[in-house]
N, C-alpha and C positions, 0 to 999 in steps of 0.2 A: 563425578562428585555427587553423592547422595543428597537429595533435597529433603529438608525437613519442613513441615508446616506447623506453625505454632500459632494458635488463635487466642485472642482475648477479646471479649466484648467490652467496649468502652462506652459507657452510657452518658456520662456527665463531664464532657471535656469543656474547657473554657480557655480563652486566650490569656496568656500571661501579659502583664502590663509592660509595654515597651518603654525603654529608657528615653527614646527619642519620640516626642509627641508627633513629629511629622510622619512617622511610620506607624501611627496607632492603629491603622486599619489592617496592618499585616496580621494574617492569621497564623496561629501556632499549631504545630502538629505533635501529637503524642503517639509514638510508635511502640508497640509491644512486640518483643521478639526475644528468643533465648540468647543470652549473652549480649543484650543491648548495650550500647556504649554511649558515652557523652557526645552530643552533636554540637559543634561550634556554630550555633545560630546567632541571631540577633540578640536573643535573650537567653543566656546560658543558664542551664540548670543541671544539677548533678544527677547522674543515673541513680535510680532508686527512689525518685519522687513519684508518687502515685497520682492518679487522676484528680484526687482531691487536694493536691498540693502538699500532702503530708508524706512522711517517710513510708515507703511501702512496707506493710507488715510482713509481706511474703518475700523473703530475700531471693527466692527462686524466680520471681517475675520482675525483671529489670526493665527500666524504661529508657528510651533514647529520645531526647527532645530537640526539636529544631523548628525553623520557621519556613513557611511556604506561602508566598503571596499569589502564586499562580497554579496551585494544586499540582506542582511537579513532584517527582520522586524525592523524598527526603531520607534521612538515616542511611546514607550510602554505605556505611561500613557494616551494616547488618548482613550476614552472609547466608541467610535463608529467606524464605518467603515470609514477610512480615505483614500481618493483617492489621490495617490501621483504619481508624474512623476519624474524620476531621469534621469538627463542627465550627462553622465560620460565624461567630457571634455578630461582629459588626455588619456583616453582609445580610443578615436576616435569618439567622438560625437555620442554615442549610447544611445538610450533611453530605459527606463524601466518603465513599468506600473504594479502596483500591489495594492493589498488591504491589509489593516491592520485590523485584526479581533479583536473583543472585547474578553475579557477573559471569554470564556465559554458561554453556552446558558441557563444554569440553575443556580439557587441560592439556598441558604439554606432555603428560605421561600417556596420552591416548595416541593411537595411530592416525587419528583425524587431524588434518593440518588446518590450523586456524588461519583464516584469510581476512585481510583488512584492505582498505584502500591503498595502504602503503606497499603491500607485497603482492596484491592480486595480479597486477599486470606482469610482474616478473615471474611469479610462480605458475600462473595459469596461462595467460595469453601468449607469453613468449616461450612456453614449454612445448616440447614435442610429445608429451605424454597425454593420454586421455584422462580427463578429470571428471569426477562426479562432485558437484558442489551443492551443499544444502544451505539454503537461506532460511534462517530461523529467528525466532524471538524467544528470549529466555522465559517469558511469562506464558508462552503458548503451550497449552496442554498437549496438543497433538505433537508438538516438537519434543516435549519431554518424554512422551511415549516412544517416539522414534529414536531417541538418543542411544539406548543400548543396542538397537539394531544397526544404527549407523556406525557405531564403534566396531561391531562384529564385521560389517562390510569392509571397513578400513583395514582391519587385521587380515581378513581373508584375501583381500586384493593387494596387500602390501607388495611393493616392487613390481606390480603388474599394472594397476590402475591407481592413479592418485585420488584420494578421497579427502575433500576439504569441507569446511563449514564457515559461513559468514553470519555473524550476529547482525542481522539486517535492521534490528531495532536500534542498535548503537551506530551502525554504519549505513544509514539510510541512503546515502549517495550511491553505494554499490547496488543496493536493492532496486533503487529507481533506475539505474543504468540498464538493468536487465529485466525491467518490467515486472518486478516482483509485486504481487498484489495480495498475497495471502501467505500464511505460514502453516507447515513448512513447504517451501518450493524447492524442488530438486531439478538441477539443470545439468545436462551432459555436454561438456566442452570437448568436441571431437576434432575432425579434420579442419573444420572452419571455426576457429575460436571466436570469431566476431559474431557468430550466429549460433549460439548453443541451442540444443534441443531440450524441450521440457520432458521430464520423466513423468509418465502418467500411470505407472504400474502400482503394484501392491507395496505396502509399507513394511514388508518382512525382509530380513537380511537375504534370504534365498532369492526372492523376486528381484531385489535390487542388484544382486551379484549377476543373475542371469541377464538382466538388461545391460549391465556394464560389459559383460563378455560379448554380447551381441553387438554393442557399439564398437567394441575393440576389433571385432572381425570386420565390421564395415570400414573402420579406419584403415585397416591393412589393405582391404580391397581398393579403397580410394587411392592409397599410395601406389599400389601396383598399377592402377590406371592413370597415374600421373595427376591425380586430383587432390593431393594432400596438402597443397600450398595455400588453401584458403579460398577467398572469393575470386581471385584472379587466376588465370591459367595461360599465361603467355599469349601466343598469337591469337587465340580464339577470343580473347578479351575476358570473358567470364566463364567460370567452370560449369560443366554440365550439372554437377551436384548442386551448386548454388542456384542455378536457374530453376530448379525444381522447388526451391524454397520460397521466400517471401518477396524477393525482387523478381518481377515478371519479365522475362526476356521477350522482346518484341522484334518483329521483322517486317519487311515490306508486305509480306503475305498475311501476317497475323494481326497487324496493327488495327485496321478498321473494325474487324469483328470484335476484338477485345476492348478497344477504347471508344471508338466513335459510336458503336451500337450499344454501349453499356450505360446503365443508369448511375453507375458509380463514378466517383471522382478519381482522376488519374493524375499522378505526378510522374512525368516521364523525363528521364535523363538521357540525353544524346551524348555519346562518348566515343572516343577513339582509343584503341588498345595501347597506342604508343604515348598517349597524353599523360604527362606527369600529374597534372591537377586532377585528372580523372582517377588515377590510381590513389591519390590522397583522399578523394571523396568516397571511394569504394566502401571501406569499412563503416563510415558514417551513414552512407546510403543504405547499406545492408542492415545495420542495427536499427535505423529509423524505420525501415520497412517492416521489421518484425514487431516493433512497438506499435506502429500505426495500425497494423493488421489487428492486433489484440485489442487496442483501445477503441477502434472504430468498428469492430466486428466485420472487418473486410470491406467497409463502405468507402474507404479511401485506399487506393492501391498505389504502390511505388513500382515503377517499371524502368527498364533500361533498353536503349537501342544502340547497337553498334553502327554508328553513322557511316563508317567506312564500308560496311557490308550492305547496309540498307540505304543506298544513296538516293532512292526515290523519295523516301521519307525525309531525309535530310534536305533535299531540294524543295519538297513541298512546304516545309516549315521554315525555310530560310536559315538553316543552321550554318553559321559562319565560324564558330569557335567552340572549343570543348573545355569543360563540359557545359552544355546548355540544358537547362531544366525548364520544361513547359507544363502548364496546368491545363488539363482538359476536363470540362464539365459539359454534360449533355445539353445540346441546344445553344451552346455559347462558343465564341471563337477562343482558341487557345491563348493563354497569356503567359508571359515570362515570369518565372520565379526569380526574384532578385534578393532573396533573403540570405542569411548566413548558411554556411556549409557544414555546420556541426549537426550531430544527431538531434540535439535539443532544439536547434533552430528549425530543422526540417519537420520534426514532430509537432512543434508549436504551430507551424503554418498548416500542416495537415489537419490538426484538430480544429483550427479556425474554419477550414474548408468544410469539415464534417459538421460543425455546429451550424454553419450557414445553410446546409442542405438537409440536416437531420430534423425529423419531427420532434416535438417536445416529448420528454419522458412521460411514461404513464404515471398517473396518480392512483395508487392502489389502496383500496380499503382493506384494513387488517381484519380479515374474518377468521383467521386462525394464526397460531404461532408460527407455522411454517412460512407464511407469506412474509412476516416480519423478519424472521431469521434469514431467509433466502435473499431478501432485498438488502439487508444490512451486510450480509457476507459478500455479496457480489459487487458492492459499490464502496468507493472510498468513504463516502459520507451518505447517511440516509437521514432525511428530514421527516420527522414524525409530528403530525398535528393531531391534537385531541380536541374535537369540536363539541359544542354543547349538544345536548339531546335535542332531537328534532321537535319534540313537544315544547321545548323552550324557545325555539327560534322560528319554527314553521319552515315550510319548504323554501320560501324565498330567502330567509336568513341562512339556511344551510347552503343554498346554491351560491350566495354571495361569498361565503367563506371559501367554497371550492373554487370559485372564479379567481380569487386572490391567489390561491395555491397554484392553480394551473398557469396563471400569468407569470409567477415567479419561477415555476419549473421550466417554462419556456425561456425565460431570461437567463437562467443558469444552466441551460442544457449542455453547454460546452464542458461543464464540470463533470457531467455524467454521474450525477448523484441519484440516489433512490428517493422516491417520494411516497409517503404513506399517510393515511389518515384513519382515524377511528372515532367512534362516538363515545362520549363520556360514559364511563361505567361498563362499556362493552369489553374492554381488555384491562380489567382491574389489576392483574398481576404486572403488566407492563407499566401501568401508571404508578403502581407502588414502587417498582424498581427504579423508575426515573424520578420519583418524587413530584409528579406533576399535579396530582389531585388537589393538594393543599393550596395551589396558587389560583384556583378557579379556572373557568373555561371561557374562551378557547385557550389552549396552551400549545407549546411547541418545544421539541427537543431536536438537536442535531447530534447524531450518534456516529462516532468513528469506531466501528466494531474491531478493526484491526489493532488500534491502539488502546481499545477498551476505555474510551473516554466519551463523555457526552457533555453538552452544555444546554442550558434552558433559556428560552426567550424571556427576557424581563421587561421589554418594551411593549408597545401596543401591537395587537394582532391585526396589523394593517399592512398594506403593500410597502409603505415606507419603513415601518418598524421592523418587519421581517427582513426586508432588503438590507437594512443596517446590521441586523443580527447575522445574516448569512454572509455578508461581505467580509466578515472577520473570522469565519469559522475554520479556515484552512490552518490557522496556527493555534486555535483554541486559547485565546487569552482568558484571563480571569473574568468571571468565575467559571471554573470547570470542575468536573467530577470524574473519577475513574470507576468504571463498572465492568464486571466480568461478563462481557459479551463475547460471542453472539448469543450465548444461552441467557435467556431472561429468567432471573431467579424468582422463586416464589417468596412471598413475604415471610421473613423469619428463617429462610433456608440458609444453611451454612454455605459460605462462598469459598470455593476451593479452586 
């Protein structure tokens, strides 16, 4: 489906009077888009009303009106990108710019198979076919550019390799399940469907097809070698192919060197090949291993020991039942893991272990645009502080602000956020994009580049005030704004 971009600059928006005084603080949104339609909001208005409240003299520019108390996407029936500007009068004349994405990038007429939480397990996991799956977001420019190539790939590989796509912005549970942290992400579901491989090659149809055919050859080789059944492989407990992946296979001979002599944290599962509970744990353990490796940069490792083959280890650590999971940290006695046995439970405990042992994140000064972009692209959230000029605070004042930021960075290190600071006026384009300058200094913004949203600190720039602000940032409650990140726009530049 061809995407059209239609822009209108809206300068003087105002909230329409609510019929119910109890919701007088609700902000209203005016969207401009070709073929705009009436939006059934709290305060209904007919399409064709202009920003000034009068009939639009231009019948070609129709308006869709609705309400938005938390800066969420409105005007859902607009089927192209709508450029809208929200001015929240009761909250203090703050503006919000965002994009409204069309519903998905693929249609039923394409050879690309649309995947959702409802059909993913049936179509992909339970299938004998090799799958290429793209996780995308409709608003993502890179995804939009990949779309025609992905369609070509699906057509070229039809009846040979399955090609699917997941709208991970809409189906965030699927994206989270497979550790998707940016768009587009392409994963190859081969012989071990529980542990897909990331595709890191070029974004052309030819490059993707070559990778698919290579993966297909490997799938055939795995099946010829009896390793096509996933994580388990009968008598030997775990397959050779999976032992080379993210679950580290340990034995009597390799345990001490890998675990006891390591500075990393290890979660070790002792299992028996015949154990039913162990077999049930296998896919959860494998999936958790991959996610933990990615999120802790390999600082927490998941391993497995066949206790029937490595009986010395089983005896040393008093293994009496299966599966038994133990946690090993350098210089400490091993402790039993007694948490849940789902992927999320295991990952949660691993991240706790990581945060307990990890140093606080770096607090980086923004000396150029690349630092800001890289930090915000690589982290789920980046916290940006704009501090007063050092001539206004002196060295002692500057250091006191930095101390507060470092303390909070350490407190929230489990979140693995990015932390940035700059001096007032040093990064004026970024300040203008965030609307920070008008609120005085020091100021702070929390930016989610993947969702293209940010929020501003309205309380005091103190440990308590910032802590309260950050404590709620995971869900971005009101007030919030949408921003075309990670690119930081220049003042007055067209946002596309």
